[in-house]
N, C-alpha and C positions, 0 to 999 in steps of 0.2 A: 741157412742159406738166405742171403739178402735178395729180395725180389724187387725188380724195378716196377714202378707203378705202370699199370696198363695204359697204353696209348689211347685206349677207348674209354678211359675213365672220365666221368663228368668233370667239367672244370670247377664246378661248385656243387656243394651238397647242401640241402635245405637244413635249416635249424628246426629241430623237432620241439614243439611246445610241450608243456607238461600235460599229462593225462590225469584227470582227477581220479582219486582212488588208487593210485599206483606210485610206488617209489622203487628206485633201483640203484644198484651199486656194482662196481667192478673192481677186481684186484688181481694180484699176482700170487697164484698158489704154487707155481713152480712144478706142476705136474709134468710138463715137458719143456715149455718155453722159459727162458730167463730174461728178465728185464722188460717184460711186456705183460699187459693184463691178459689173463686166460680163464677167468672165472666171473660169471655174471649171476647176480641174484636179483630177482624181482619180487617185491612184496605187493600183494593184491588185497584190496579191502574185502571183508566178509561179504558174501553174496555174489562175488564175481562169477560169471558164467564162462564156460570154455568149450570150444569145439576145435577139432583138428583133423588132419590127415597124416598118415604114416606110411613109410615105405612098404611096398609089397614084396621086397626082397625076402627070400626064404632063409636068409642068414641075418636076421635083424639083430640090432644091438640090444643089450639088456635094458637101457633106458627106453628104447622103443617099445619093448614088451611091457614095461611098467606103464608107460603112457597109454598104451592100447587098453590095458585093464582099467585104468582110471577114467578115461574119457566118457564112457557111458553115463557116469554119475553127473557130469556137466558142471562141476564146481571146482574152483581153484583159489588158492591163497598164496602160493609161492611157485616160482620157477627158478631152477638152478641149471646153468649151462656151463660146461667146461670145454675148452679147446685143447688140442694136442694129443688127446687119447680118446678113441671112439668107444671104449668099453664094449667092443664087439668081438665075438668069437673068443670069449674069455670064460666060458663055462660057469660053474657055480660060483667061482670067485667074482665074476662080473655081477651075478645076481645079488650076492652078499654085499658087494660094493654099493649097489643101488639101495638096498635096504638100509645100510648104515647112513648113507647120505640123506635119504628120505627121513629117517628117524631123527637125525640131528636137525634137519630143517623144520620138521613139524614141531619139535620142542621149542625151537627158536621163535616160531611164529604162532605158537599155541593153536595149532590146527590139526585136523585129521591127516593121517598119512596119505589118503587118497586125494587130498587137496594139494599135494606137492607134485610138481611135474619136473622131470629131468630130461636133459638132452646132452649128448656128448659127441664130439667130432674130432677126428684126428686119425692116428695110426690104429689099424685093426690088429687084434691078436695080442696086444700088450696088456697085462693086468693093470688096472687103474689104481694108482696110489690115492685112494679116496681119503686117507687120513690127512693129506695135504689140503683137501677141499674142506673137510669138516673142521679143521683147525682154523681156517680163514673165515668161515661163515660168521662167527660171532662178531668179528671185527667189521665185516661188511655190513652186518645188521645195524651197527652204530653209525654207519656213514651213508645210509640210504637217503636219497633225495629225488625230487621229481624231474630234475633237468640233466641227469647223468646219461643222456642218450649217446653222445659221442664215445664215451668210455664203454658203454654197453655194446655198441656196434663193433668196436675194435676187439673186445674181449672174446667174441665168438669166431674171429677170423683164424684161418690156418694158412693156406697158400694164397689167400686173397691179398690183393695189392691195394685195395681201398675199402673203407667201410661202406655198407650198402644201407641206405636209409630212405624213407619216404614218409610223407604226411599228407593228409587230406582233411577237410572239414565239410560237414554237411548238417542240414537242419532236420531235426525230428520233432514233430509236434510243436514247432515254434522254438525249440531249444537247439542251440548250436552245440554240436558234438565234434570231437576230434578223433581221428584214426591215425596212429603212428605205427610204422613197421620197420624192422631191421632184419637183415638176412645175411647169410654167408654162403659162399659157394664159388668155386673156381675150377676144380677138377672133380672127377667121379660124378659127373652131372649128366643124367639122362632121365627123361620124364617117365615115371611110373607111379604117379600120384603126387609126390611132393618135390623131390629132387634136390635136397639140401636142407639147411635149417632156415626157417623164417618164423619170426614171432611178431604178431600184430596185436595191438592193444587199442581199446577204445573206451571212452567213458559213457557210451550209450548203454541204455538198459534194454537188453535183449535176452529172452529166454534161451537156454541152451539148445532146445530142439529147433528153434528158428535159426540160430547161429549155425547149426550143423549144415542145414541145407544151403545157406549162403556160402559157407566156407568150401563145401564140396564143389559148387558151381564155379566159384571164383578161382579155385586151384586149377580146375579143369581148363579154364580159359587163359590161364597165365603160366604157372609153373609147369603144367603138363604140356606146354607148347614150346619148351626150350630144350636144347641139348648142347653140351660142349663136346663130350667124347664117347657117348653111347653107354657109359657105365653107371648103373644105378647104385647108389650108396646103401650101405647097411643101416644108415642112421637118419635117413630123410625124415624130417619132421616139420610140419607147419601147424602152429598153434595160434588161435585167435581168442583173446580174452576180452570180455566186456564187463567193466567194473560197475556200471549202472550209476555212477556218481554224477552224471550230468544234470540230473534233477527231473527229467521227464518221466511220465508213467511208463511202465513196462509195455513194450509193443510187440506185435506179432509180425510174422514174415510178410504178410500182405500189405502191411503199412510201411514197408521199408524199401521202396524202389530206389530212392536216392542213395540210401546207405549201401544197397547192393552194388549199385554202379560205382560208388566211390571205393568200396572194398576191392572190387575187381580191378579198377584202375590202379589202385595202390599196389596190388599184387603184381600186376603187369609191369609196373615201373620197377619193382624189385627184381622180377624175373629178367628183365632186359639188362639190369645192372649186373646180374650174375653172368649173363652171356658176355657182357662187355669186359668182364674180368676173367674170362676163360683162360686157363693156363697157357701162356705163350701167345695169346691172341693178338693179332694185328688188325683184323678186319671183322666188323659186325655184319652178319648176313641175315637178311630177311627173305624167307621163301614163302611165296603165296601160291597155293594150289587151288585151281578152280575146275569146274566140269567133272567133279568126282561123283561116284554113286551115292555117297553118304558123307556126313561130317567126319565120321571115324575113318573112312577110307581116305579122305582128303588129308587128314592129319598123318596117317600112316605113310602116305606117299611123301608128304613134306618131310617127315622124319627120316625116311629112306634116303632122300637127297641130303638132308642135313648131316646125317651120320656117315655118309660115304667118305672113306679116307681119300678116294680119288678125287671127289668133288672138292673136299676141304683143302687138299694139297694143291690142286689146280688154282684155287682162289689164293692160297698163300703164295704160290709162285707167280701169280698175276698172269695166268694162262687162260685165255678165253675158250677153253675146251668144253663147249656146250654138249658134246656127245656124251660126256660123263653124267650129265644131268639126265639125259634120255636113258642111259644105262640104269641109273638109280630108280627111275620111275618103273622101268621094266621088272626090276627085282623086288618091288615093294609087296607083291602078292595081292594087289588090289586091281580092280578092273580099270583098264586104260585102252583107248582105241589108238593104236599106232598111227593109223592113217588120218586121224583127226587131231592128233596132238599138236600143240603149239608151245614154243618156248620163247621167253623174253628175258633179256639180261639188261638191267639198267634202263628199262622201258623200250629197248630196241628189240624188235621181233627178229629172231635169228632162224626160227624154223616154224612152219605151220603146215597143216595137212600132211603131216608125216614126213616132211623133208625140209632141207634148207631152203630159205626163201631165195627167189631169183634175184641175182645181183647183190647178194649179201656182202656188206662191207664190215669187216671186223674191227676197223679202226675205232669207232665210238664205243664198242663193247670192250675192247682192250683198254681204252682210256678209263672206262667205268671201273674195271677190275683193279686198276691201280689205286683207286680211292680207298677210304676207310669203311664206307657204308655201302655194302653190296646188296643189290636187290635182284632176285630171281623170281620169275613168274612162269607157271606151267599150267596149261589147260589140258586135261587128259581126255576130254571129249566124250564122256559117257553119261553125264548127269548135270545137276545144278548145284551141288554142294561144294563148299570151299573151306579152307583153313589157312591159317598163317602160323609159321614156325620160325623160331629165332635160333641162330647158332653162330659160330665163329669159325675162322680158318684153323688149320692145323699146321703149326710151325715146328721147327727143331727145338724151340724153347720148351715146348710141351714135354719132349723127351728129357731135356736137361732138368726141368723142375721135378719131374717124377722120379728120375734116376737118383736125384739127390735128396728126396723127400725125407728119408729116415736118418740122413747123416747130419 
């Protein structure tokens, strides 16, 4: 099915520079798609450290189980990602598929099996024809290069309508280092740690234990703050690799405040791109919650609003029905003071102190709802904590895309 580019897609995408100590290649394996790249291979120099977060779904894919077992060792030499087939709910066949792909990759790059990481995305429940992947790997190994980022970003797409890429630079100990990231995600997106596939690479020299803490914190402030449709994938994976090729000495967590900020900023950029490519999305929605009892409570309230079909369809239908926002706050299961609650849409106060404001004029709010960038702010009146959540509207195109996904 041919998908029209999202109207929320960025007009331009950045050109990602090369990362020292890394080469990549993409190609067409034909696992599911024809005439488009669907397999990504990344080669990482010896000594590369890795950290990541993985879905908490109780029905994880075979590649997720493999990565979970390997991550504690903190070393990586290769990453292989296929799109079109998630290799999830495939039983022992899926496990054997992972083992064969890992073995072929480790031979190719002369590394240990536990230095090979896999990720798969696509249809759940279909056995993966891994022989198509392993047959293509040797050819991709001969075409590895440092600037193949556009091909890499496209190879991991499924129902995405545009590739998601981001880059940042930062200085560590007087040395300029680069951070590049690619992500995929359009549907089956709900925050429960990672929420899609995202791969981030840097030439900084950072030990795995320091990288773990930064990745966990950055994911929590970025990917865990987005939702498209409230459905958490079986395959959610975020991996961050540090090749150490920039040339500075190995540094510890406390020496990296600038890198931490840049990593979070890059992940937030990618997370917003995922929302902007939500299946059938026409509007990007930012929900700010304040006055909550805790940060966790603020985010749960924000997600209750963001995941409400009634809120999302009201926005899609350009109906300024703010009562649905109040409803969503009430069902969130977190403390909220009805008689101190306030609601703003597009900066316009529509309700405060538990009721509609005197002389409320819906015209500016209705005008705001007709735009592409929608902003909702709620103060629940019980504390000082706040959170921001990003989502999109829910249109009939979402049904069309998912009804035709396997055809």
